All heavy atoms as a GROMACS GRO file, in nm:
protein
  600
    1MET      N    1   0.087  -0.118  -0.003
    1MET     CA    2  -0.004   0.002   0.005
    1MET      C    3   0.087   0.126   0.002
    1MET      O    4   0.197   0.125   0.055
    1MET     CB    5  -0.086   0.000   0.122
    1MET     CG    6  -0.188  -0.118   0.137
    1MET     SD    7  -0.288  -0.145  -0.014
    1MET     CE    8  -0.414  -0.029   0.009
    2ALA      N    9   0.036   0.227  -0.056
    2ALA     CA   10   0.115   0.361  -0.074
    2ALA      C   11   0.010   0.467  -0.041
    2ALA      O   12  -0.106   0.453  -0.039
    2ALA     CB   13   0.173   0.373  -0.207
    3ILE      N   14   0.067   0.589  -0.039
    3ILE     CA   15  -0.010   0.712  -0.020
    3ILE      C   16  -0.018   0.794  -0.148
    3ILE      O   17   0.076   0.805  -0.215
    3ILE     CB   18   0.032   0.791   0.103
    3ILE    CG1   19  -0.066   0.894   0.145
    3ILE    CG2   20   0.173   0.852   0.080
    3ILE    CD1   21  -0.069   0.930   0.289
    4SER      N   22  -0.135   0.858  -0.173
    4SER     CA   23  -0.146   0.941  -0.285
    4SER      C   24  -0.200   1.073  -0.240
    4SER      O   25  -0.285   1.077  -0.158
    4SER     CB   26  -0.243   0.882  -0.381
    4SER     OG   27  -0.276   0.984  -0.490
    5TYR      N   28  -0.137   1.180  -0.290
    5TYR     CA   29  -0.175   1.317  -0.252
    5TYR      C   30  -0.251   1.393  -0.372
    5TYR      O   31  -0.270   1.514  -0.372
    5TYR     CB   32  -0.055   1.403  -0.210
    5TYR     CG   33   0.011   1.349  -0.093
    5TYR    CD1   34   0.135   1.274  -0.107
    5TYR    CD2   35  -0.046   1.355   0.036
    5TYR    CE1   36   0.195   1.225   0.014
    5TYR    CE2   37   0.022   1.303   0.152
    5TYR     CZ   38   0.147   1.233   0.132
    5TYR     OH   39   0.204   1.187   0.242
    6ASN      N   40  -0.306   1.311  -0.457
    6ASN     CA   41  -0.379   1.368  -0.571
    6ASN      C   42  -0.494   1.458  -0.523
    6ASN      O   43  -0.526   1.558  -0.585
    6ASN     CB   44  -0.428   1.261  -0.667
    6ASN     CG   45  -0.317   1.211  -0.748
    6ASN    OD1   46  -0.218   1.270  -0.762
    6ASN    ND2   47  -0.341   1.095  -0.803
    7LYS      N   48  -0.556   1.413  -0.419
    7LYS     CA   49  -0.666   1.496  -0.361
    7LYS      C   50  -0.618   1.636  -0.317
    7LYS      O   51  -0.686   1.734  -0.324
    7LYS     CB   52  -0.731   1.428  -0.236
    7LYS     CG   53  -0.815   1.301  -0.275
    7LYS     CD   54  -0.876   1.248  -0.139
    7LYS     CE   55  -0.975   1.150  -0.161
    7LYS     NZ   56  -1.035   1.097  -0.040
    8LEU      N   57  -0.503   1.643  -0.268
    8LEU     CA   58  -0.436   1.771  -0.225
    8LEU      C   59  -0.432   1.865  -0.342
    8LEU      O   60  -0.475   1.977  -0.343
    8LEU     CB   61  -0.300   1.751  -0.162
    8LEU     CG   62  -0.223   1.883  -0.140
    8LEU    CD1   63  -0.297   1.975  -0.048
    8LEU    CD2   64  -0.089   1.842  -0.085
    9TRP      N   65  -0.378   1.813  -0.456
    9TRP     CA   66  -0.359   1.888  -0.570
    9TRP      C   67  -0.492   1.937  -0.638
    9TRP      O   68  -0.510   2.053  -0.680
    9TRP     CB   69  -0.275   1.824  -0.678
    9TRP     CG   70  -0.148   1.762  -0.620
    9TRP    CD1   71  -0.108   1.643  -0.640
    9TRP    CD2   72  -0.047   1.828  -0.536
    9TRP    NE1   73   0.011   1.620  -0.566
    9TRP    CE2   74   0.045   1.734  -0.495
    9TRP    CE3   75  -0.042   1.956  -0.486
    9TRP    CZ2   76   0.156   1.762  -0.419
    9TRP    CZ3   77   0.066   1.992  -0.409
    9TRP    CH2   78   0.163   1.894  -0.373
   10LYS      N   79  -0.591   1.850  -0.632
   10LYS     CA   80  -0.726   1.890  -0.675
   10LYS      C   81  -0.784   2.000  -0.591
   10LYS      O   82  -0.854   2.089  -0.634
   10LYS     CB   83  -0.811   1.771  -0.690
   10LYS     CG   84  -0.776   1.675  -0.794
   10LYS     CD   85  -0.849   1.543  -0.789
   10LYS     CE   86  -0.804   1.452  -0.900
   10LYS     NZ   87  -0.860   1.315  -0.889
   11LEU      N   88  -0.763   1.981  -0.457
   11LEU     CA   89  -0.822   2.084  -0.356
   11LEU      C   90  -0.750   2.220  -0.378
   11LEU      O   91  -0.819   2.322  -0.371
   11LEU     CB   92  -0.805   2.036  -0.217
   11LEU     CG   93  -0.861   2.116  -0.109
   11LEU    CD1   94  -1.021   2.122  -0.124
   11LEU    CD2   95  -0.835   2.048   0.027
   12LEU      N   96  -0.622   2.220  -0.413
   12LEU     CA   97  -0.555   2.341  -0.437
   12LEU      C   98  -0.611   2.408  -0.554
   12LEU      O   99  -0.631   2.533  -0.559
   12LEU     CB  100  -0.400   2.313  -0.456
   12LEU     CG  101  -0.317   2.292  -0.334
   12LEU    CD1  102  -0.173   2.275  -0.381
   12LEU    CD2  103  -0.335   2.404  -0.232
   13ILE      N  104  -0.642   2.342  -0.658
   13ILE     CA  105  -0.703   2.388  -0.785
   13ILE      C  106  -0.842   2.444  -0.749
   13ILE      O  107  -0.868   2.563  -0.783
   13ILE     CB  108  -0.717   2.277  -0.889
   13ILE    CG1  109  -0.570   2.248  -0.948
   13ILE    CG2  110  -0.803   2.338  -1.002
   13ILE    CD1  111  -0.573   2.130  -1.032
   14ASP      N  112  -0.927   2.377  -0.672
   14ASP     CA  113  -1.050   2.412  -0.638
   14ASP      C  114  -1.045   2.545  -0.547
   14ASP      O  115  -1.134   2.639  -0.561
   14ASP     CB  116  -1.126   2.309  -0.554
   14ASP     CG  117  -1.168   2.190  -0.641
   14ASP    OD1  118  -1.161   2.204  -0.762
   14ASP    OD2  119  -1.202   2.090  -0.575
   15GLN      N  120  -0.950   2.568  -0.469
   15GLN     CA  121  -0.937   2.688  -0.381
   15GLN      C  122  -0.850   2.792  -0.449
   15GLN      O  123  -0.820   2.893  -0.382
   15GLN     CB  124  -0.878   2.643  -0.249
   15GLN     CG  125  -0.966   2.555  -0.172
   15GLN     CD  126  -0.938   2.552  -0.017
   15GLN    OE1  127  -0.854   2.624   0.033
   15GLN    NE2  128  -1.002   2.460   0.048
   16ASN      N  129  -0.815   2.769  -0.576
   16ASN     CA  130  -0.730   2.864  -0.652
   16ASN      C  131  -0.599   2.908  -0.570
   16ASN      O  132  -0.575   3.024  -0.560
   16ASN     CB  133  -0.822   2.986  -0.688
   16ASN     CG  134  -0.763   3.070  -0.799
   16ASN    OD1  135  -0.689   3.012  -0.882
   16ASN    ND2  136  -0.782   3.194  -0.805
   17MET      N  137  -0.538   2.806  -0.522
   17MET     CA  138  -0.411   2.835  -0.445
   17MET      C  139  -0.291   2.757  -0.512
   17MET      O  140  -0.310   2.647  -0.559
   17MET     CB  141  -0.428   2.780  -0.305
   17MET     CG  142  -0.305   2.807  -0.212
   17MET     SD  143  -0.328   2.747  -0.046
   17MET     CE  144  -0.474   2.823   0.012
   18THR      N  145  -0.179   2.827  -0.520
   18THR     CA  146  -0.052   2.764  -0.583
   18THR      C  147   0.017   2.681  -0.468
   18THR      O  148  -0.006   2.701  -0.349
   18THR     CB  149   0.028   2.875  -0.634
   18THR    OG1  150   0.088   2.948  -0.522
   18THR    CG2  151  -0.028   2.953  -0.742
   19LYS      N  152   0.106   2.599  -0.511
   19LYS     CA  153   0.187   2.521  -0.418
   19LYS      C  154   0.272   2.617  -0.341
   19LYS      O  155   0.292   2.598  -0.216
   19LYS     CB  156   0.275   2.419  -0.492
   19LYS     CG  157   0.203   2.303  -0.558
   19LYS     CD  158   0.295   2.214  -0.631
   19LYS     CE  159   0.225   2.106  -0.705
   19LYS     NZ  160   0.312   2.021  -0.784
   20THR      N  161   0.326   2.716  -0.397
   20THR     CA  162   0.408   2.817  -0.338
   20THR      C  163   0.330   2.883  -0.221
   20THR      O  164   0.378   2.907  -0.108
   20THR     CB  165   0.464   2.921  -0.430
   20THR    OG1  166   0.539   2.851  -0.533
   20THR    CG2  167   0.551   3.028  -0.365
   21GLU      N  168   0.202   2.926  -0.248
   21GLU     CA  169   0.118   2.992  -0.147
   21GLU      C  170   0.090   2.893  -0.035
   21GLU      O  171   0.100   2.933   0.081
   21GLU     CB  172  -0.002   3.038  -0.219
   21GLU     CG  173  -0.100   3.117  -0.122
   21GLU     CD  174  -0.225   3.169  -0.188
   21GLU    OE1  175  -0.235   3.163  -0.311
   21GLU    OE2  176  -0.309   3.233  -0.109
   22LEU      N  177   0.066   2.768  -0.072
   22LEU     CA  178   0.038   2.662   0.034
   22LEU      C  179   0.164   2.648   0.123
   22LEU      O  180   0.153   2.655   0.239
   22LEU     CB  181   0.004   2.526  -0.031
   22LEU     CG  182  -0.011   2.417   0.074
   22LEU    CD1  183  -0.126   2.439   0.166
   22LEU    CD2  184  -0.030   2.283  -0.011
   23ARG      N  185   0.282   2.642   0.061
   23ARG     CA  186   0.400   2.631   0.135
   23ARG      C  187   0.426   2.753   0.229
   23ARG      O  188   0.455   2.730   0.349
   23ARG     CB  189   0.524   2.622   0.036
   23ARG     CG  190   0.661   2.607   0.101
   23ARG     CD  191   0.771   2.608   0.007
   23ARG     NE  192   0.777   2.726  -0.077
   23ARG     CZ  193   0.838   2.839  -0.040
   23ARG    NH1  194   0.872   2.856   0.086
   23ARG    NH2  195   0.832   2.947  -0.125
   24LYS      N  196   0.402   2.867   0.179
   24LYS     CA  197   0.426   2.984   0.268
   24LYS      C  198   0.324   2.996   0.379
   24LYS      O  199   0.360   3.021   0.493
   24LYS     CB  200   0.422   3.116   0.184
   24LYS     CG  201   0.535   3.134   0.088
   24LYS     CD  202   0.524   3.255   0.007
   24LYS     CE  203   0.643   3.267  -0.089
   24LYS     NZ  204   0.626   3.383  -0.179
   25ARG      N  205   0.200   2.966   0.352
   25ARG     CA  206   0.094   2.980   0.450
   25ARG      C  207   0.109   2.871   0.554
   25ARG      O  208   0.070   2.900   0.676
   25ARG     CB  209  -0.042   2.980   0.386
   25ARG     CG  210  -0.064   3.121   0.302
   25ARG     CD  211  -0.198   3.121   0.240
   25ARG     NE  212  -0.311   3.103   0.335
   25ARG     CZ  213  -0.433   3.087   0.298
   25ARG    NH1  214  -0.472   3.088   0.176
   25ARG    NH2  215  -0.532   3.073   0.390
   26SER      N  216   0.151   2.748   0.506
   26SER     CA  217   0.154   2.642   0.612
   26SER      C  218   0.293   2.631   0.687
   26SER      O  219   0.294   2.555   0.781
   26SER     CB  220   0.121   2.509   0.542
   26SER     OG  221   0.227   2.490   0.453
   27GLY      N  222   0.387   2.695   0.628
   27GLY     CA  223   0.520   2.693   0.694
   27GLY      C  224   0.596   2.571   0.661
   27GLY      O  225   0.706   2.537   0.728
   28VAL      N  226   0.557   2.495   0.565
   28VAL     CA  227   0.640   2.375   0.528
   28VAL      C  228   0.745   2.414   0.426
   28VAL      O  229   0.738   2.517   0.365
   28VAL     CB  230   0.544   2.265   0.467
   28VAL    CG1  231   0.442   2.220   0.568
   28VAL    CG2  232   0.482   2.303   0.344
   29THR      N  233   0.841   2.323   0.412
   29THR     CA  234   0.959   2.349   0.328
   29THR      C  235   0.932   2.313   0.186
   29THR      O  236   0.838   2.234   0.154
   29THR     CB  237   1.082   2.272   0.379
   29THR    OG1  238   1.060   2.130   0.364
   29THR    CG2  239   1.114   2.310   0.519
   30THR      N  240   1.014   2.358   0.098
   30THR     CA  241   1.003   2.324  -0.043
   30THR      C  242   1.024   2.168  -0.061
   30THR      O  243   0.974   2.106  -0.152
   30THR     CB  244   1.107   2.395  -0.132
   30THR    OG1  245   1.234   2.386  -0.085
   30THR    CG2  246   1.060   2.540  -0.144
   31ASN      N  247   1.116   2.117   0.026
   31ASN     CA  248   1.140   1.965   0.020
   31ASN      C  249   1.017   1.888   0.054
   31ASN      O  250   0.987   1.784  -0.009
   31ASN     CB  251   1.246   1.930   0.125
   31ASN     CG  252   1.385   1.972   0.075
   31ASN    OD1  253   1.408   2.008  -0.038
   31ASN    ND2  254   1.478   1.981   0.166
   32VAL      N  255   0.938   1.935   0.149
   32VAL     CA  256   0.806   1.874   0.182
   32VAL      C  257   0.717   1.874   0.058
   32VAL      O  258   0.650   1.777   0.023
   32VAL     CB  259   0.739   1.935   0.306
   32VAL    CG1  260   0.599   1.887   0.320
   32VAL    CG2  261   0.819   1.906   0.424
   33ILE      N  262   0.707   1.996  -0.008
   33ILE     CA  263   0.614   2.008  -0.119
   33ILE      C  264   0.667   1.902  -0.235
   33ILE      O  265   0.580   1.841  -0.297
   33ILE     CB  266   0.616   2.154  -0.180
   33ILE    CG1  267   0.551   2.241  -0.069
   33ILE    CG2  268   0.537   2.159  -0.305
   33ILE    CD1  269   0.411   2.205  -0.032
   34ALA      N  270   0.801   1.894  -0.249
   34ALA     CA  271   0.849   1.800  -0.348
   34ALA      C  272   0.820   1.656  -0.305
   34ALA      O  273   0.784   1.583  -0.398
   34ALA     CB  274   1.001   1.814  -0.358
   35LYS      N  275   0.827   1.619  -0.178
   35LYS     CA  276   0.792   1.489  -0.145
   35LYS      C  277   0.645   1.455  -0.168
   35LYS      O  278   0.612   1.348  -0.207
   35LYS     CB  279   0.820   1.470   0.007
   35LYS     CG  280   0.964   1.449   0.044
   35LYS     CD  281   0.989   1.417   0.184
   35LYS     CE  282   1.127   1.378   0.219
   35LYS     NZ  283   1.138   1.319   0.353
   36LEU      N  284   0.555   1.555  -0.140
   36LEU     CA  285   0.416   1.531  -0.162
   36LEU      C  286   0.393   1.513  -0.316
   36LEU      O  287   0.318   1.424  -0.343
   36LEU     CB  288   0.338   1.659  -0.119
   36LEU     CG  289   0.339   1.676   0.036
   36LEU    CD1  290   0.279   1.822   0.068
   36LEU    CD2  291   0.260   1.570   0.110
   37GLY      N  292   0.463   1.586  -0.395
   37GLY     CA  293   0.455   1.574  -0.543
   37GLY      C  294   0.498   1.435  -0.595
   37GLY      O  295   0.446   1.386  -0.692
   38LYS      N  296   0.579   1.365  -0.514
   38LYS     CA  297   0.632   1.237  -0.551
   38LYS      C  298   0.555   1.128  -0.473
   38LYS      O  299   0.595   1.008  -0.476
   38LYS     CB  300   0.777   1.222  -0.526
   38LYS     CG  301   0.863   1.317  -0.604
   38LYS     CD  302   1.007   1.314  -0.566
   38LYS     CE  303   1.100   1.408  -0.627
   38LYS     NZ  304   1.230   1.413  -0.581
   39ASN      N  305   0.450   1.165  -0.394
   39ASN     CA  306   0.373   1.073  -0.315
   39ASN      C  307   0.458   0.998  -0.222
   39ASN      O  308   0.438   0.879  -0.188
   39ASN     CB  309   0.301   0.969  -0.397
   39ASN     CG  310   0.180   1.033  -0.480
   39ASN    OD1  311   0.110   1.120  -0.430
   39ASN    ND2  312   0.172   0.997  -0.612
   40GLU      N  313   0.558   1.070  -0.162
   40GLU     CA  314   0.640   1.011  -0.057
   40GLU      C  315   0.588   1.046   0.083
   40GLU      O  316   0.499   1.129   0.098
   40GLU     CB  317   0.783   1.071  -0.075
   40GLU     CG  318   0.847   1.023  -0.194
   40GLU     CD  319   0.990   1.089  -0.215
   40GLU    OE1  320   1.035   1.163  -0.120
   40GLU    OE2  321   1.056   1.059  -0.310
   41SER      N  322   0.641   0.977   0.180
   41SER     CA  323   0.599   0.989   0.322
   41SER      C  324   0.636   1.127   0.372
   41SER      O  325   0.747   1.169   0.348
   41SER     CB  326   0.660   0.881   0.405
   41SER     OG  327   0.611   0.758   0.372
   42VAL      N  328   0.548   1.185   0.446
   42VAL     CA  329   0.578   1.312   0.527
   42VAL      C  330   0.526   1.301   0.663
   42VAL      O  331   0.438   1.202   0.688
   42VAL     CB  332   0.513   1.432   0.459
   42VAL    CG1  333   0.581   1.465   0.316
   42VAL    CG2  334   0.373   1.429   0.439
   43GLN      N  335   0.565   1.377   0.756
   43GLN     CA  336   0.512   1.362   0.890
   43GLN      C  337   0.372   1.394   0.904
   43GLN      O  338   0.322   1.485   0.828
   43GLN     CB  339   0.598   1.456   0.984
   43GLN     CG  340   0.738   1.412   1.003
   43GLN     CD  341   0.813   1.499   1.107
   43GLN    OE1  342   0.759   1.588   1.156
   43GLN    NE2  343   0.938   1.464   1.131
   44VAL      N  344   0.295   1.340   0.994
   44VAL     CA  345   0.158   1.364   1.004
   44VAL      C  346   0.136   1.511   1.056
   44VAL      O  347   0.043   1.578   1.013
   44VAL     CB  348   0.093   1.263   1.110
   44VAL    CG1  349  -0.054   1.303   1.146
   44VAL    CG2  350   0.104   1.125   1.068
   45GLU      N  351   0.231   1.560   1.135
   45GLU     CA  352   0.226   1.705   1.176
   45GLU      C  353   0.224   1.800   1.053
   45GLU      O  354   0.153   1.895   1.050
   45GLU     CB  355   0.341   1.736   1.265
   45GLU     CG  356   0.343   1.874   1.319
   45GLU     CD  357   0.466   1.907   1.396
   45GLU    OE1  358   0.519   1.814   1.456
   45GLU    OE2  359   0.500   2.018   1.404
   46THR      N  360   0.291   1.761   0.949
   46THR     CA  361   0.297   1.834   0.831
   46THR      C  362   0.156   1.840   0.763
   46THR      O  363   0.114   1.945   0.712
   46THR     CB  364   0.411   1.784   0.734
   46THR    OG1  365   0.531   1.793   0.791
   46THR    CG2  366   0.408   1.854   0.601
   47LEU      N  367   0.104   1.718   0.752
   47LEU     CA  368  -0.034   1.710   0.693
   47LEU      C  369  -0.133   1.795   0.775
   47LEU      O  370  -0.222   1.859   0.715
   47LEU     CB  371  -0.077   1.570   0.689
   47LEU     CG  372   0.008   1.474   0.601
   47LEU    CD1  373  -0.048   1.328   0.614
   47LEU    CD2  374   0.012   1.523   0.464
   48TYR      N  375  -0.118   1.800   0.902
   48TYR     CA  376  -0.210   1.887   0.985
   48TYR      C  377  -0.195   2.028   0.960
   48TYR      O  378  -0.287   2.099   0.956
   48TYR     CB  379  -0.191   1.847   1.139
   48TYR     CG  380  -0.242   1.718   1.182
   48TYR    CD1  381  -0.176   1.649   1.281
   48TYR    CD2  382  -0.352   1.665   1.128
   48TYR    CE1  383  -0.229   1.527   1.327
   48TYR    CE2  384  -0.409   1.545   1.166
   48TYR     CZ  385  -0.337   1.475   1.270
   48TYR     OH  386  -0.388   1.352   1.308
   49LYS      N  387  -0.074   2.076   0.935
   49LYS     CA  388  -0.045   2.210   0.907
   49LYS      C  389  -0.108   2.249   0.772
   49LYS      O  390  -0.171   2.355   0.762
   49LYS     CB  391   0.106   2.235   0.890
   49LYS     CG  392   0.188   2.244   1.030
   49LYS     CD  393   0.328   2.257   0.996
   49LYS     CE  394   0.407   2.258   1.124
   49LYS     NZ  395   0.554   2.273   1.109
   50ILE      N  396  -0.103   2.157   0.682
   50ILE     CA  397  -0.167   2.183   0.547
   50ILE      C  398  -0.323   2.186   0.568
   50ILE      O  399  -0.380   2.274   0.507
   50ILE     CB  400  -0.121   2.077   0.447
   50ILE    CG1  401   0.028   2.098   0.412
   50ILE    CG2  402  -0.205   2.081   0.322
   50ILE    CD1  403   0.096   1.985   0.334
   51CYS      N  404  -0.370   2.093   0.639
   51CYS     CA  405  -0.519   2.086   0.665
   51CYS      C  406  -0.570   2.220   0.735
   51CYS      O  407  -0.677   2.254   0.701
   51CYS     CB  408  -0.554   1.966   0.746
   51CYS     SG  409  -0.534   1.814   0.659
   52GLU      N  410  -0.490   2.272   0.828
   52GLU     CA  411  -0.533   2.399   0.890
   52GLU      C  412  -0.544   2.509   0.783
   52GLU      O  413  -0.641   2.582   0.795
   52GLU     CB  414  -0.424   2.438   0.995
   52GLU     CG  415  -0.442   2.356   1.119
   52GLU     CD  416  -0.338   2.403   1.231
   52GLU    OE1  417  -0.239   2.472   1.196
   52GLU    OE2  418  -0.361   2.355   1.343
   53VAL      N  419  -0.452   2.514   0.694
   53VAL     CA  420  -0.450   2.625   0.591
   53VAL      C  421  -0.575   2.592   0.499
   53VAL      O  422  -0.644   2.698   0.462
   53VAL     CB  423  -0.320   2.629   0.511
   53VAL    CG1  424  -0.329   2.711   0.390
   53VAL    CG2  425  -0.209   2.673   0.597
   54LEU      N  426  -0.596   2.483   0.462
   54LEU     CA  427  -0.704   2.452   0.368
   54LEU      C  428  -0.844   2.424   0.432
   54LEU      O  429  -0.938   2.401   0.361
   54LEU     CB  430  -0.661   2.325   0.284
   54LEU     CG  431  -0.543   2.334   0.196
   54LEU    CD1  432  -0.501   2.209   0.129
   54LEU    CD2  433  -0.557   2.449   0.098
   55ASN      N  434  -0.840   2.423   0.561
   55ASN     CA  435  -0.963   2.402   0.642
   55ASN      C  436  -1.027   2.271   0.599
   55ASN      O  437  -1.145   2.266   0.549
   55ASN     CB  438  -1.062   2.524   0.620
   55ASN     CG  439  -1.169   2.520   0.718
   55ASN    OD1  440  -1.154   2.472   0.827
   55ASN    ND2  441  -1.283   2.571   0.679
   56CYS      N  442  -0.957   2.160   0.617
   56CYS     CA  443  -1.004   2.030   0.572
   56CYS      C  444  -0.947   1.928   0.664
   56CYS      O  445  -0.863   1.962   0.757
   56CYS     CB  446  -0.962   2.002   0.424
   56CYS     SG  447  -0.781   1.984   0.401
   57GLY      N  448  -0.980   1.801   0.642
   57GLY     CA  449  -0.924   1.690   0.708
   57GLY      C  450  -0.821   1.615   0.631
   57GLY      O  451  -0.816   1.634   0.516
   58VAL      N  452  -0.740   1.532   0.695
   58VAL     CA  453  -0.637   1.453   0.622
   58VAL      C  454  -0.694   1.373   0.514
   58VAL      O  455  -0.632   1.354   0.404
   58VAL     CB  456  -0.562   1.362   0.725
   58VAL    CG1  457  -0.460   1.278   0.652
   58VAL    CG2  458  -0.479   1.460   0.833
   59ASP      N  459  -0.815   1.311   0.533
   59ASP     CA  460  -0.874   1.232   0.430
   59ASP      C  461  -0.915   1.318   0.304
   59ASP      O  462  -0.942   1.260   0.201
   59ASP     CB  463  -0.994   1.155   0.487
   59ASP     CG  464  -1.097   1.239   0.536
   59ASP    OD1  465  -1.069   1.350   0.592
   59ASP    OD2  466  -1.220   1.208   0.533
   60ASP      N  467  -0.907   1.451   0.318
   60ASP     CA  468  -0.947   1.535   0.203
   60ASP      C  469  -0.823   1.568   0.123
   60ASP      O  470  -0.837   1.618   0.016
   60ASP     CB  471  -1.007   1.671   0.256
   60ASP     CG  472  -1.134   1.658   0.329
   60ASP    OD1  473  -1.215   1.578   0.268
   60ASP    OD2  474  -1.163   1.727   0.425
   61ILE      N  475  -0.699   1.533   0.167
   61ILE     CA  476  -0.584   1.557   0.097
   61ILE      C  477  -0.499   1.441   0.068
   61ILE      O  478  -0.399   1.451  -0.019
   61ILE     CB  479  -0.491   1.664   0.159
   61ILE    CG1  480  -0.441   1.612   0.307
   61ILE    CG2  481  -0.567   1.798   0.176
   61ILE    CD1  482  -0.338   1.701   0.369
   62ALA      N  483  -0.533   1.327   0.136
   62ALA     CA  484  -0.447   1.209   0.108
   62ALA      C  485  -0.528   1.085   0.114
   62ALA      O  486  -0.643   1.082   0.172
   62ALA     CB  487  -0.336   1.199   0.222
   63GLU      N  488  -0.491   0.976   0.040
   63GLU     CA  489  -0.556   0.851   0.057
   63GLU      C  490  -0.465   0.737   0.027
   63GLU      O  491  -0.350   0.748  -0.036
   63GLU     CB  492  -0.667   0.846  -0.060
   63GLU     CG  493  -0.619   0.851  -0.195
   63GLU     CD  494  -0.725   0.847  -0.301
   63GLU    OE1  495  -0.839   0.792  -0.270
   63GLU    OE2  496  -0.713   0.895  -0.408
   64VAL      N  497  -0.494   0.622   0.091
   64VAL     CA  498  -0.408   0.501   0.079
   64VAL      C  499  -0.450   0.427  -0.048
   64VAL      O  500  -0.576   0.401  -0.062
   64VAL     CB  501  -0.418   0.417   0.200
   64VAL    CG1  502  -0.337   0.290   0.179
   64VAL    CG2  503  -0.372   0.496   0.326
   65VAL      N  504  -0.364   0.390  -0.134
   65VAL     CA  505  -0.397   0.326  -0.258
   65VAL      C  506  -0.298   0.212  -0.281
   65VAL      O  507  -0.188   0.202  -0.220
   65VAL     CB  508  -0.387   0.422  -0.386
   65VAL    CG1  509  -0.492   0.524  -0.367
   65VAL    CG2  510  -0.249   0.482  -0.404
   66ALA      N  511  -0.328   0.119  -0.372
   66ALA     CA  512  -0.240   0.014  -0.407
   66ALA      C  513  -0.114   0.063  -0.468
   66ALA      O  514  -0.120   0.163  -0.554
   66ALA     CB  515  -0.312  -0.083  -0.496
   67GLU      N  516   0.000   0.006  -0.447
   67GLU     CA  517   0.123   0.040  -0.502
   67GLU      C  518   0.119   0.058  -0.657
   67GLU      O  519   0.174   0.156  -0.714
   67GLU     CB  520   0.240  -0.060  -0.480
   67GLU     CG  521   0.309  -0.051  -0.344
   67GLU     CD  522   0.390   0.073  -0.324
   67GLU    OE1  523   0.458   0.127  -0.417
   67GLU    OE2  524   0.399   0.103  -0.206
   68LYS      N  525   0.053  -0.035  -0.722
   68LYS     CA  526   0.050  -0.033  -0.869
   68LYS      C  527  -0.017   0.085  -0.914
   68LYS      O  528   0.015   0.133  -1.034
   68LYS     CB  529  -0.006  -0.171  -0.916
   68LYS     CG  530  -0.150  -0.190  -0.890
   68LYS     CD  531  -0.208  -0.318  -0.948
   68LYS     CE  532  -0.355  -0.337  -0.910
   68LYS     NZ  533  -0.448  -0.289  -1.000
   69ASP      N  534  -0.124   0.133  -0.845
   69ASP     CA  535  -0.198   0.248  -0.887
   69ASP      C  536  -0.110   0.377  -0.890
   69ASP      O  537  -0.113   0.462  -0.973
   69ASP     CB  538  -0.321   0.272  -0.798
   69ASP     CG  539  -0.424   0.164  -0.823
   69ASP    OD1  540  -0.420   0.093  -0.929
   69ASP    OD2  541  -0.505   0.144  -0.739
   70ILE      N  542  -0.021   0.384  -0.787
   70ILE     CA  543   0.066   0.497  -0.776
   70ILE      C  544   0.172   0.500  -0.891
   70ILE      O  545   0.194   0.601  -0.955
   70ILE     CB  546   0.150   0.492  -0.644
   70ILE    CG1  547   0.055   0.523  -0.526
   70ILE    CG2  548   0.264   0.592  -0.645
   70ILE    CD1  549   0.010   0.669  -0.510
   71GLU      N  550   0.221   0.384  -0.930
   71GLU     CA  551   0.316   0.370  -1.029
   71GLU      C  552   0.253   0.414  -1.166
   71GLU      O  553   0.319   0.477  -1.250
   71GLU     CB  554   0.370   0.230  -1.040
   71GLU     CG  555   0.462   0.195  -0.922
   71GLU     CD  556   0.494   0.043  -0.912
   71GLU    OE1  557   0.469  -0.028  -1.004
   71GLU    OE2  558   0.550   0.005  -0.814
   72GLU      N  559   0.129   0.373  -1.193
   72GLU     CA  560   0.055   0.404  -1.313
   72GLU      C  561   0.036   0.559  -1.319
   72GLU      O  562   0.057   0.613  -1.426
   72GLU     CB  563  -0.074   0.327  -1.314
   72GLU     CG  564  -0.066   0.187  -1.341
   72GLU     CD  565  -0.194   0.114  -1.337
   72GLU    OE1  566  -0.301   0.174  -1.316
   72GLU    OE2  567  -0.200  -0.011  -1.340
   73GLU      N  568   0.010   0.624  -1.202
   73GLU     CA  569  -0.008   0.764  -1.205
   73GLU      C  570   0.114   0.842  -1.239
   73GLU      O  571   0.114   0.937  -1.312
   73GLU     CB  572  -0.068   0.810  -1.066
   73GLU     CG  573  -0.196   0.776  -1.041
   73GLU     CD  574  -0.256   0.816  -0.909
   73GLU    OE1  575  -0.189   0.891  -0.840
   73GLU    OE2  576  -0.364   0.771  -0.866
   74LEU      N  577   0.233   0.797  -1.188
   74LEU     CA  578   0.356   0.849  -1.212
   74LEU      C  579   0.399   0.844  -1.356
   74LEU      O  580   0.475   0.934  -1.401
   74LEU     CB  581   0.465   0.797  -1.110
   74LEU     CG  582   0.443   0.836  -0.964
   74LEU    CD1  583   0.551   0.763  -0.890
   74LEU    CD2  584   0.445   0.984  -0.942
   75VAL      N  585   0.362   0.742  -1.416
   75VAL     CA  586   0.394   0.715  -1.560
   75VAL      C  587   0.320   0.811  -1.648
   75VAL      O  588   0.376   0.856  -1.752
   75VAL     CB  589   0.376   0.572  -1.607
   75VAL    CG1  590   0.390   0.557  -1.748
   75VAL    CG2  591   0.462   0.472  -1.526
   76LYS      N  592   0.200   0.852  -1.620
   76LYS     CA  593   0.113   0.934  -1.698
   76LYS      C  594   0.173   1.065  -1.725
   76LYS      O  595   0.233   1.138  -1.682
   76LYS     CB  596  -0.024   0.948  -1.636
   76LYS     CG  597  -0.110   0.821  -1.642
   76LYS     CD  598  -0.238   0.844  -1.584
   76LYS     CE  599  -0.322   0.724  -1.585
   76LYS     NZ  600  -0.451   0.739  -1.516
   0.00000   0.00000   0.00000
């Protein structure tokens, strides 16, 4: 099983917010944004910071998916 942050990127589009704006408002680093873009693990505290900015829950920005589904998304 793996984690996907596709919901996060869709939510940013819906809220008309850039990754840079999210980074600045949440106080996370550029490395964290890069990890999220690669569907890599980040600390739960980081996800909470992002959720505070977006006024949402963790399940609104991340989901657990099968490994093969992540690999297919990255190839697209």
